[in-house]
Backbone atoms as SQL, in Angstrom:
CREATE TABLE atoms (id INTEGER PRIMARY KEY, chain TEXT, resi INTEGER, resn TEXT, atom TEXT, x REAL, y REAL, z REAL);
INSERT INTO atoms VALUES
  (1, 'A', 1, 'MET', 'N', 0.822, -1.184, 0.000),
  (2, 'A', 1, 'MET', 'CA', 0.000, 0.000, 0.000),
  (3, 'A', 1, 'MET', 'C', 0.875, 1.260, 0.000),
  (4, 'A', 2, 'LYS', 'N', 1.900, 1.223, 0.850),
  (5, 'A', 2, 'LYS', 'CA', 2.796, 2.370, 0.948),
  (6, 'A', 2, 'LYS', 'C', 3.480, 2.626, -0.391),
  (7, 'A', 3, 'ASP', 'N', 3.895, 1.544, -1.060),
  (8, 'A', 3, 'ASP', 'CA', 4.548, 1.667, -2.356),
  (9, 'A', 3, 'ASP', 'C', 3.590, 2.266, -3.385),
  (10, 'A', 4, 'PHE', 'N', 2.340, 1.823, -3.354),
  (11, 'A', 4, 'PHE', 'CA', 1.326, 2.337, -4.274),
  (12, 'A', 4, 'PHE', 'C', 1.112, 3.840, -4.079),
  (13, 'A', 5, 'LEU', 'N', 1.019, 4.276, -2.833),
  (14, 'A', 5, 'LEU', 'CA', 0.810, 5.700, -2.552),
  (15, 'A', 5, 'LEU', 'C', 2.011, 6.541, -2.980),
  (16, 'A', 6, 'ARG', 'N', 3.206, 6.035, -2.737),
  (17, 'A', 6, 'ARG', 'CA', 4.407, 6.766, -3.168),
  (18, 'A', 6, 'ARG', 'C', 4.430, 6.908, -4.686),
  (19, 'A', 7, 'THR', 'N', 4.057, 5.848, -5.381),
  (20, 'A', 7, 'THR', 'CA', 4.017, 5.905, -6.842),
  (21, 'A', 7, 'THR', 'C', 2.928, 6.869, -7.303),
  (22, 'A', 8, 'LEU', 'N', 1.785, 6.789, -6.692),
  (23, 'A', 8, 'LEU', 'CA', 0.659, 7.632, -7.071),
  (24, 'A', 8, 'LEU', 'C', 0.965, 9.120, -6.920),
  (25, 'A', 9, 'PHE', 'N', 1.595, 9.488, -5.825),
  (26, 'A', 9, 'PHE', 'CA', 1.886, 10.890, -5.561),
  (27, 'A', 9, 'PHE', 'C', 3.281, 11.321, -6.017),
  (28, 'A', 10, 'GLY', 'N', 4.016, 10.415, -6.607),
  (29, 'A', 10, 'GLY', 'CA', 5.342, 10.763, -7.113),
  (30, 'A', 10, 'GLY', 'C', 6.344, 11.064, -6.012),
  (31, 'A', 11, 'VAL', 'N', 6.141, 10.453, -4.855),
  (32, 'A', 11, 'VAL', 'CA', 7.038, 10.674, -3.729),
  (33, 'A', 11, 'VAL', 'C', 8.074, 9.560, -3.724),
  (34, 'A', 12, 'ARG', 'N', 9.158, 9.798, -4.399),
  (35, 'A', 12, 'ARG', 'CA', 10.240, 8.818, -4.462),
  (36, 'A', 12, 'ARG', 'C', 11.528, 9.521, -4.095),
  (37, 'A', 13, 'THR', 'N', 12.352, 8.846, -3.360),
  (38, 'A', 13, 'THR', 'CA', 13.654, 9.408, -3.037),
  (39, 'A', 13, 'THR', 'C', 14.713, 8.585, -3.742),
  (40, 'A', 14, 'LYS', 'N', 15.606, 9.273, -4.399),
  (41, 'A', 14, 'LYS', 'CA', 16.671, 8.588, -5.107),
  (42, 'A', 14, 'LYS', 'C', 17.705, 8.105, -4.099),
  (43, 'A', 15, 'ARG', 'N', 18.150, 6.877, -4.288),
  (44, 'A', 15, 'ARG', 'CA', 19.155, 6.333, -3.379),
  (45, 'A', 15, 'ARG', 'C', 20.477, 7.033, -3.591),
  (46, 'A', 16, 'ARG', 'N', 21.168, 7.238, -2.486),
  (47, 'A', 16, 'ARG', 'CA', 22.499, 7.829, -2.570),
  (48, 'A', 16, 'ARG', 'C', 23.493, 6.764, -3.003),
  (49, 'A', 17, 'ALA', 'N', 24.546, 7.190, -3.659),
  (50, 'A', 17, 'ALA', 'CA', 25.602, 6.257, -4.048),
  (51, 'A', 17, 'ALA', 'C', 26.326, 5.778, -2.800),
  (52, 'A', 18, 'HIS', 'N', 26.864, 4.583, -2.876),
  (53, 'A', 18, 'HIS', 'CA', 27.646, 4.068, -1.757),
  (54, 'A', 18, 'HIS', 'C', 28.850, 4.975, -1.546),
  (55, 'A', 19, 'PRO', 'N', 29.290, 5.121, -0.336),
  (56, 'A', 19, 'PRO', 'CA', 30.424, 6.008, -0.069),
  (57, 'A', 19, 'PRO', 'C', 31.717, 5.473, -0.668),
  (58, 'A', 20, 'VAL', 'N', 32.637, 6.376, -0.917),
  (59, 'A', 20, 'VAL', 'CA', 33.956, 6.010, -1.407),
  (60, 'A', 20, 'VAL', 'C', 34.703, 5.326, -0.266),
  (61, 'A', 21, 'THR', 'N', 35.307, 4.203, -0.575),
  (62, 'A', 21, 'THR', 'CA', 36.002, 3.420, 0.446),
  (63, 'A', 21, 'THR', 'C', 37.445, 3.186, 0.021),
  (64, 'A', 22, 'PRO', 'N', 38.266, 2.735, 0.943),
  (65, 'A', 22, 'PRO', 'CA', 39.630, 2.354, 0.543),
  (66, 'A', 22, 'PRO', 'C', 39.558, 1.125, -0.364),
  (67, 'A', 23, 'PRO', 'N', 40.658, 0.804, -1.048),
  (68, 'A', 23, 'PRO', 'CA', 40.635, -0.360, -1.941),
  (69, 'A', 23, 'PRO', 'C', 40.206, -1.627, -1.205),
  (70, 'A', 24, 'PRO', 'N', 39.422, -2.473, -1.883),
  (71, 'A', 24, 'PRO', 'CA', 38.952, -3.693, -1.232),
  (72, 'A', 24, 'PRO', 'C', 40.086, -4.693, -1.024),
  (73, 'A', 25, 'ARG', 'N', 39.908, -5.533, -0.033),
  (74, 'A', 25, 'ARG', 'CA', 40.890, -6.588, 0.244),
  (75, 'A', 25, 'ARG', 'C', 40.583, -7.802, -0.628),
  (76, 'A', 26, 'ALA', 'N', 41.575, -8.651, -0.770),
  (77, 'A', 26, 'ALA', 'CA', 41.374, -9.900, -1.505),
  (78, 'A', 26, 'ALA', 'C', 40.267, -10.701, -0.828),
  (79, 'A', 27, 'GLY', 'N', 39.384, -11.267, -1.621),
  (80, 'A', 27, 'GLY', 'CA', 38.259, -12.030, -1.089),
  (81, 'A', 27, 'GLY', 'C', 36.958, -11.256, -1.077),
  (82, 'A', 28, 'GLU', 'N', 37.022, -9.934, -1.154),
  (83, 'A', 28, 'GLU', 'CA', 35.808, -9.125, -1.212),
  (84, 'A', 28, 'GLU', 'C', 35.352, -9.026, -2.667),
  (85, 'A', 29, 'SER', 'N', 34.250, -8.360, -2.886),
  (86, 'A', 29, 'SER', 'CA', 33.738, -8.144, -4.235),
  (87, 'A', 29, 'SER', 'C', 33.403, -6.675, -4.406),
  (88, 'A', 30, 'ILE', 'N', 33.422, -6.227, -5.656),
  (89, 'A', 30, 'ILE', 'CA', 32.977, -4.870, -5.963),
  (90, 'A', 30, 'ILE', 'C', 31.795, -4.992, -6.918),
  (91, 'A', 31, 'VAL', 'N', 30.869, -4.035, -6.832),
  (92, 'A', 31, 'VAL', 'CA', 29.634, -4.101, -7.610),
  (93, 'A', 31, 'VAL', 'C', 29.364, -2.782, -8.318),
  (94, 'A', 32, 'ARG', 'N', 28.615, -2.907, -9.423),
  (95, 'A', 32, 'ARG', 'CA', 28.109, -1.740, -10.140),
  (96, 'A', 32, 'ARG', 'C', 26.954, -2.188, -11.011),
  (97, 'A', 33, 'GLN', 'N', 25.806, -1.624, -10.828),
  (98, 'A', 33, 'GLN', 'CA', 24.629, -1.825, -11.665),
  (99, 'A', 33, 'GLN', 'C', 24.356, -3.291, -11.991),
  (100, 'A', 34, 'GLY', 'N', 24.350, -4.141, -10.982),
  (101, 'A', 34, 'GLY', 'CA', 24.009, -5.539, -11.184),
  (102, 'A', 34, 'GLY', 'C', 25.157, -6.424, -11.626),
  (103, 'A', 35, 'PHE', 'N', 26.355, -5.895, -11.671),
  (104, 'A', 35, 'PHE', 'CA', 27.534, -6.685, -12.016),
  (105, 'A', 35, 'PHE', 'C', 28.440, -6.764, -10.801),
  (106, 'A', 36, 'LYS', 'N', 29.164, -7.876, -10.706),
  (107, 'A', 36, 'LYS', 'CA', 30.047, -8.099, -9.568),
  (108, 'A', 36, 'LYS', 'C', 31.400, -8.582, -10.070),
  (109, 'A', 37, 'ILE', 'N', 32.473, -8.015, -9.515),
  (110, 'A', 37, 'ILE', 'CA', 33.827, -8.467, -9.813),
  (111, 'A', 37, 'ILE', 'C', 34.445, -8.972, -8.516),
  (112, 'A', 38, 'PRO', 'N', 34.864, -10.248, -8.493),
  (113, 'A', 38, 'PRO', 'CA', 35.563, -10.737, -7.303),
  (114, 'A', 38, 'PRO', 'C', 36.976, -10.166, -7.249),
  (115, 'A', 39, 'VAL', 'N', 37.393, -9.761, -6.074),
  (116, 'A', 39, 'VAL', 'CA', 38.739, -9.215, -5.891),
  (117, 'A', 39, 'VAL', 'C', 39.632, -10.370, -5.461),
  (118, 'A', 40, 'SER', 'N', 40.527, -10.770, -6.360),
  (119, 'A', 40, 'SER', 'CA', 41.353, -11.945, -6.116),
  (120, 'A', 40, 'SER', 'C', 42.715, -11.604, -5.506),
  (121, 'A', 41, 'HIS', 'N', 43.095, -10.347, -5.570),
  (122, 'A', 41, 'HIS', 'CA', 44.405, -9.937, -5.060),
  (123, 'A', 41, 'HIS', 'C', 44.362, -8.443, -4.735),
  (124, 'A', 42, 'PRO', 'N', 45.292, -7.943, -3.938),
  (125, 'A', 42, 'PRO', 'CA', 45.309, -6.501, -3.654),
  (126, 'A', 42, 'PRO', 'C', 45.504, -5.713, -4.949),
  (127, 'A', 43, 'MET', 'N', 44.780, -4.623, -5.093),
  (128, 'A', 43, 'MET', 'CA', 44.896, -3.849, -6.327),
  (129, 'A', 43, 'MET', 'C', 45.616, -2.530, -6.086),
  (130, 'A', 44, 'ARG', 'N', 46.186, -2.020, -7.151),
  (131, 'A', 44, 'ARG', 'CA', 46.887, -0.741, -7.085),
  (132, 'A', 44, 'ARG', 'C', 45.876, 0.384, -6.859),
  (133, 'A', 45, 'ALA', 'N', 46.323, 1.425, -6.192),
  (134, 'A', 45, 'ALA', 'CA', 45.454, 2.568, -5.904),
  (135, 'A', 45, 'ALA', 'C', 44.982, 3.239, -7.187),
  (136, 'A', 46, 'GLU', 'N', 45.826, 3.269, -8.207),
  (137, 'A', 46, 'GLU', 'CA', 45.463, 3.900, -9.483),
  (138, 'A', 46, 'GLU', 'C', 44.284, 3.176, -10.132),
  (139, 'A', 47, 'LEU', 'N', 44.281, 1.835, -10.093),
  (140, 'A', 47, 'LEU', 'CA', 43.170, 1.063, -10.660),
  (141, 'A', 47, 'LEU', 'C', 41.910, 1.273, -9.827),
  (142, 'A', 48, 'TRP', 'N', 42.043, 1.277, -8.509),
  (143, 'A', 48, 'TRP', 'CA', 40.878, 1.485, -7.650),
  (144, 'A', 48, 'TRP', 'C', 40.273, 2.865, -7.883),
  (145, 'A', 49, 'ASP', 'N', 41.097, 3.886, -8.047),
  (146, 'A', 49, 'ASP', 'CA', 40.577, 5.227, -8.333),
  (147, 'A', 49, 'ASP', 'C', 39.798, 5.235, -9.639),
  (148, 'A', 50, 'TRP', 'N', 40.320, 4.540, -10.645),
  (149, 'A', 50, 'TRP', 'CA', 39.619, 4.469, -11.936),
  (150, 'A', 50, 'TRP', 'C', 38.285, 3.747, -11.793),
  (151, 'A', 51, 'LEU', 'N', 38.279, 2.650, -11.034),
  (152, 'A', 51, 'LEU', 'CA', 37.041, 1.909, -10.818),
  (153, 'A', 51, 'LEU', 'C', 36.022, 2.740, -10.037),
  (154, 'A', 52, 'LEU', 'N', 36.490, 3.490, -9.036),
  (155, 'A', 52, 'LEU', 'CA', 35.589, 4.373, -8.283),
  (156, 'A', 52, 'LEU', 'C', 34.941, 5.405, -9.203),
  (157, 'A', 53, 'LEU', 'N', 35.739, 6.004, -10.066),
  (158, 'A', 53, 'LEU', 'CA', 35.196, 7.000, -11.005),
  (159, 'A', 53, 'LEU', 'C', 34.229, 6.369, -11.996),
  (160, 'A', 54, 'SER', 'N', 34.378, 5.073, -12.242),
  (161, 'A', 54, 'SER', 'CA', 33.474, 4.358, -13.141),
  (162, 'A', 54, 'SER', 'C', 32.211, 3.881, -12.421),
  (163, 'A', 55, 'GLY', 'N', 32.130, 4.096, -11.106),
  (164, 'A', 55, 'GLY', 'CA', 30.922, 3.749, -10.373),
  (165, 'A', 55, 'GLY', 'C', 30.991, 2.463, -9.577),
  (166, 'A', 56, 'TRP', 'N', 32.125, 1.789, -9.540),
  (167, 'A', 56, 'TRP', 'CA', 32.258, 0.541, -8.792),
  (168, 'A', 56, 'TRP', 'C', 32.433, 0.849, -7.314),
  (169, 'A', 57, 'ARG', 'N', 31.815, 0.021, -6.462),
  (170, 'A', 57, 'ARG', 'CA', 31.925, 0.184, -5.015),
  (171, 'A', 57, 'ARG', 'C', 32.080, -1.183, -4.370),
  (172, 'A', 58, 'VAL', 'N', 32.632, -1.200, -3.172),
  (173, 'A', 58, 'VAL', 'CA', 32.745, -2.430, -2.392),
  (174, 'A', 58, 'VAL', 'C', 31.343, -2.859, -1.986),
  (175, 'A', 59, 'VAL', 'N', 31.085, -4.164, -2.015),
  (176, 'A', 59, 'VAL', 'CA', 29.787, -4.680, -1.580),
  (177, 'A', 59, 'VAL', 'C', 29.579, -4.247, -0.135),
  (178, 'A', 60, 'PRO', 'N', 28.485, -3.540, 0.155),
  (179, 'A', 60, 'PRO', 'CA', 28.320, -2.939, 1.485),
  (180, 'A', 60, 'PRO', 'C', 27.932, -3.898, 2.600),
  (181, 'A', 61, 'VAL', 'N', 27.602, -5.142, 2.275),
  (182, 'A', 61, 'VAL', 'CA', 27.203, -6.094, 3.314),
  (183, 'A', 61, 'VAL', 'C', 28.066, -7.345, 3.224),
  (184, 'A', 62, 'ARG', 'N', 28.159, -8.053, 4.326),
  (185, 'A', 62, 'ARG', 'CA', 29.033, -9.221, 4.371),
  (186, 'A', 62, 'ARG', 'C', 28.522, -10.357, 3.481),
  (187, 'A', 63, 'HIS', 'N', 27.261, -10.704, 3.591),
  (188, 'A', 63, 'HIS', 'CA', 26.667, -11.778, 2.793),
  (189, 'A', 63, 'HIS', 'C', 25.634, -11.164, 1.859),
  (190, 'A', 64, 'ASP', 'N', 26.084, -10.762, 0.699),
  (191, 'A', 64, 'ASP', 'CA', 25.216, -10.089, -0.275),
  (192, 'A', 64, 'ASP', 'C', 24.393, -11.144, -1.014),
  (193, 'A', 65, 'ARG', 'N', 23.069, -11.093, -0.857),
  (194, 'A', 65, 'ARG', 'CA', 22.199, -12.071, -1.493),
  (195, 'A', 65, 'ARG', 'C', 21.529, -11.523, -2.743),
  (196, 'A', 66, 'ARG', 'N', 21.857, -10.287, -3.102),
  (197, 'A', 66, 'ARG', 'CA', 21.256, -9.729, -4.305),
  (198, 'A', 66, 'ARG', 'C', 21.750, -10.491, -5.527),
  (199, 'A', 67, 'SER', 'N', 20.870, -10.619, -6.509),
  (200, 'A', 67, 'SER', 'CA', 21.301, -11.307, -7.723),
  (201, 'A', 67, 'SER', 'C', 22.143, -10.339, -8.549),
  (202, 'A', 68, 'SER', 'N', 23.228, -10.857, -9.080),
  (203, 'A', 68, 'SER', 'CA', 24.105, -10.047, -9.907),
  (204, 'A', 68, 'SER', 'C', 24.819, -10.960, -10.884),
  (205, 'A', 69, 'ILE', 'N', 25.345, -10.372, -11.908),
  (206, 'A', 69, 'ILE', 'CA', 26.091, -11.110, -12.922),
  (207, 'A', 69, 'ILE', 'C', 27.561, -10.990, -12.567),
  (208, 'A', 70, 'SER', 'N', 28.187, -12.127, -12.324),
  (209, 'A', 70, 'SER', 'CA', 29.601, -12.120, -11.950),
  (210, 'A', 70, 'SER', 'C', 30.482, -12.116, -13.180),
  (211, 'A', 71, 'LEU', 'N', 31.508, -11.297, -13.139),
  (212, 'A', 71, 'LEU', 'CA', 32.516, -11.294, -14.180),
  (213, 'A', 71, 'LEU', 'C', 33.526, -12.384, -13.860),
  (214, 'A', 72, 'PRO', 'N', 34.331, -12.797, -14.833),
  (215, 'A', 72, 'PRO', 'CA', 35.307, -13.866, -14.576),
  (216, 'A', 72, 'PRO', 'C', 36.255, -13.502, -13.436),
  (217, 'A', 73, 'ASP', 'N', 36.808, -14.536, -12.808),
  (218, 'A', 73, 'ASP', 'CA', 37.714, -14.327, -11.677),
  (219, 'A', 73, 'ASP', 'C', 38.953, -13.526, -12.057),
  (220, 'A', 74, 'ASP', 'N', 39.362, -13.606, -13.326),
  (221, 'A', 74, 'ASP', 'CA', 40.565, -12.887, -13.756),
  (222, 'A', 74, 'ASP', 'C', 40.262, -11.507, -14.339),
  (223, 'A', 75, 'ALA', 'N', 39.033, -11.032, -14.199),
  (224, 'A', 75, 'ALA', 'CA', 38.648, -9.732, -14.762),
  (225, 'A', 75, 'ALA', 'C', 39.494, -8.600, -14.182),
  (226, 'A', 76, 'LEU', 'N', 39.720, -8.630, -12.905),
  (227, 'A', 76, 'LEU', 'CA', 40.507, -7.585, -12.260),
  (228, 'A', 76, 'LEU', 'C', 41.950, -7.595, -12.762),
  (229, 'A', 77, 'ARG', 'N', 42.507, -8.781, -12.928),
  (230, 'A', 77, 'ARG', 'CA', 43.877, -8.909, -13.436),
  (231, 'A', 77, 'ARG', 'C', 43.962, -8.364, -14.863),
  (232, 'A', 78, 'GLN', 'N', 42.957, -8.659, -15.692),
  (233, 'A', 78, 'GLN', 'CA', 42.944, -8.151, -17.068),
  (234, 'A', 78, 'GLN', 'C', 42.903, -6.629, -17.086),
  (235, 'A', 79, 'LEU', 'N', 42.075, -6.038, -16.225),
  (236, 'A', 79, 'LEU', 'CA', 41.995, -4.578, -16.168),
  (237, 'A', 79, 'LEU', 'C', 43.310, -3.972, -15.696),
  (238, 'A', 80, 'GLU', 'N', 43.954, -4.654, -14.773),
  (239, 'A', 80, 'GLU', 'CA', 45.211, -4.160, -14.239),
  (240, 'A', 80, 'GLU', 'C', 46.319, -4.188, -15.299),
  (241, 'A', 81, 'LEU', 'N', 46.328, -5.222, -16.114),
  (242, 'A', 81, 'LEU', 'CA', 47.354, -5.363, -17.141),
  (243, 'A', 81, 'LEU', 'C', 47.091, -4.503, -18.377),
  (244, 'A', 82, 'ALA', 'N', 45.845, -4.097, -18.570),
  (245, 'A', 82, 'ALA', 'CA', 45.485, -3.304, -19.743),
  (246, 'A', 82, 'ALA', 'C', 46.041, -1.888, -19.629),
  (247, 'A', 83, 'ASP', 'N', 46.288, -1.291, -20.771),
  (248, 'A', 83, 'ASP', 'CA', 46.714, 0.103, -20.832),
  (249, 'A', 83, 'ASP', 'C', 45.561, 0.974, -20.327),
  (250, 'A', 84, 'ALA', 'N', 45.867, 2.038, -19.635),
  (251, 'A', 84, 'ALA', 'CA', 44.832, 2.902, -19.053),
  (252, 'A', 84, 'ALA', 'C', 43.843, 3.397, -20.109),
  (253, 'A', 85, 'ALA', 'N', 44.327, 3.630, -21.321),
  (254, 'A', 85, 'ALA', 'CA', 43.455, 4.124, -22.391),
  (255, 'A', 85, 'ALA', 'C', 42.503, 3.035, -22.895),
  (256, 'A', 86, 'ASP', 'N', 42.855, 1.769, -22.709),
  (257, 'A', 86, 'ASP', 'CA', 42.047, 0.666, -23.226),
  (258, 'A', 86, 'ASP', 'C', 41.128, 0.043, -22.187),
  (259, 'A', 87, 'ARG', 'N', 41.223, 0.469, -20.946),
  (260, 'A', 87, 'ARG', 'CA', 40.436, -0.154, -19.881),
  (261, 'A', 87, 'ARG', 'C', 38.936, -0.034, -20.101),
  (262, 'A', 88, 'GLU', 'N', 38.489, 1.125, -20.511),
  (263, 'A', 88, 'GLU', 'CA', 37.051, 1.341, -20.698),
  (264, 'A', 88, 'GLU', 'C', 36.492, 0.371, -21.738),
  (265, 'A', 89, 'THR', 'N', 37.211, 0.219, -22.845),
  (266, 'A', 89, 'THR', 'CA', 36.782, -0.700, -23.901),
  (267, 'A', 89, 'THR', 'C', 36.791, -2.136, -23.398),
  (268, 'A', 90, 'LEU', 'N', 37.854, -2.516, -22.696),
  (269, 'A', 90, 'LEU', 'CA', 37.969, -3.869, -22.163),
  (270, 'A', 90, 'LEU', 'C', 36.842, -4.165, -21.182),
  (271, 'A', 91, 'LEU', 'N', 36.556, -3.235, -20.289),
  (272, 'A', 91, 'LEU', 'CA', 35.485, -3.428, -19.315),
  (273, 'A', 91, 'LEU', 'C', 34.139, -3.555, -20.018),
  (274, 'A', 92, 'ARG', 'N', 33.878, -2.730, -20.999),
  (275, 'A', 92, 'ARG', 'CA', 32.622, -2.790, -21.756),
  (276, 'A', 92, 'ARG', 'C', 32.466, -4.168, -22.418),
  (277, 'A', 93, 'GLU', 'N', 33.552, -4.683, -23.006),
  (278, 'A', 93, 'GLU', 'CA', 33.500, -6.009, -23.638),
  (279, 'A', 93, 'GLU', 'C', 33.238, -7.108, -22.614),
  (280, 'A', 94, 'MET', 'N', 33.875, -7.007, -21.446),
  (281, 'A', 94, 'MET', 'CA', 33.648, -7.998, -20.396),
  (282, 'A', 94, 'MET', 'C', 32.196, -7.995, -19.933),
  (283, 'A', 95, 'LEU', 'N', 31.623, -6.803, -19.787),
  (284, 'A', 95, 'LEU', 'CA', 30.237, -6.699, -19.349),
  (285, 'A', 95, 'LEU', 'C', 29.295, -7.284, -20.395),
  (286, 'A', 96, 'GLN', 'N', 29.565, -7.038, -21.677),
  (287, 'A', 96, 'GLN', 'CA', 28.723, -7.587, -22.741),
  (288, 'A', 96, 'GLN', 'C', 28.808, -9.109, -22.782),
  (289, 'A', 97, 'ARG', 'N', 30.024, -9.660, -22.644),
  (290, 'A', 97, 'ARG', 'CA', 30.176, -11.124, -22.631),
  (291, 'A', 97, 'ARG', 'C', 29.460, -11.731, -21.433),
  (292, 'A', 98, 'ALA', 'N', 29.549, -11.078, -20.284),
  (293, 'A', 98, 'ALA', 'CA', 28.890, -11.595, -19.075),
  (294, 'A', 98, 'ALA', 'C', 27.374, -11.566, -19.230),
  (295, 'A', 99, 'ARG', 'N', 26.842, -10.560, -19.891),
  (296, 'A', 99, 'ARG', 'CA', 25.395, -10.476, -20.126),
  (297, 'A', 99, 'ARG', 'C', 24.918, -11.621, -21.016),
  (298, 'A', 100, 'ARG', 'N', 25.724, -11.974, -22.015),
  (299, 'A', 100, 'ARG', 'CA', 25.332, -13.016, -22.970),
  (300, 'A', 100, 'ARG', 'C', 25.533, -14.422, -22.421),
  (301, 'A', 101, 'ARG', 'N', 26.396, -14.561, -21.419),
  (302, 'A', 101, 'ARG', 'CA', 26.707, -15.881, -20.872),
  (303, 'A', 101, 'ARG', 'C', 25.464, -16.447, -20.188),
  (304, 'A', 102, 'PRO', 'N', 25.152, -17.721, -20.466),
  (305, 'A', 102, 'PRO', 'CA', 23.977, -18.307, -19.815),
  (306, 'A', 102, 'PRO', 'C', 24.212, -18.443, -18.322),
  (307, 'A', 103, 'PRO', 'N', 23.158, -18.357, -17.520),
  (308, 'A', 103, 'PRO', 'CA', 23.315, -18.490, -16.061),
  (309, 'A', 103, 'PRO', 'C', 23.804, -19.891, -15.723),
  (310, 'A', 104, 'PRO', 'N', 24.509, -20.035, -14.608),
  (311, 'A', 104, 'PRO', 'CA', 24.998, -21.371, -14.225),
  (312, 'A', 104, 'PRO', 'C', 23.833, -22.320, -13.960),
  (313, 'A', 105, 'ASP', 'N', 24.048, -23.566, -14.273),
  (314, 'A', 105, 'ASP', 'CA', 23.017, -24.586, -14.081),
  (315, 'A', 105, 'ASP', 'C', 22.860, -24.852, -12.595),
  (316, 'A', 106, 'THR', 'N', 21.657, -24.635, -12.088),
  (317, 'A', 106, 'THR', 'CA', 21.413, -24.816, -10.658),
  (318, 'A', 106, 'THR', 'C', 20.715, -26.136, -10.368),
  (319, 'A', 107, 'ALA', 'N', 20.438, -26.914, -11.412),
  (320, 'A', 107, 'ALA', 'CA', 19.763, -28.196, -11.211),
  (321, 'A', 107, 'ALA', 'C', 20.717, -29.181, -10.535),
  (322, 'A', 108, 'ARG', 'N', 20.191, -29.940, -9.604),
  (323, 'A', 108, 'ARG', 'CA', 20.997, -30.943, -8.903),
  (324, 'A', 108, 'ARG', 'C', 20.859, -32.269, -9.613),
  (325, 'A', 109, 'HIS', 'N', 21.966, -32.969, -9.714),
  (326, 'A', 109, 'HIS', 'CA', 21.954, -34.275, -10.403),
  (327, 'A', 109, 'HIS', 'C', 21.901, -35.403, -9.412);
């Protein structure tokens, strides 16, 4: 009911972006618009600054149950090795491939 009234009267508040944090530790994940990148190793501050400017943030909760599309485990390493000028293109390609990839099979055998 509350949701219906907010929609009816146009009373919506836009969510604030997650705060800027220090670089994530190995084992954590970073997220942006339904995509998730696992952090497999400590990252350079320069790469983290670029990711922050691109909208990536550390997952704000310990056990994140939101559905998201995970990028490959080596995605962070690929971005780190890429030339700074090519990172945007590389990230865009990774996101497109992840979107097209079929979801993992959850059926039990």
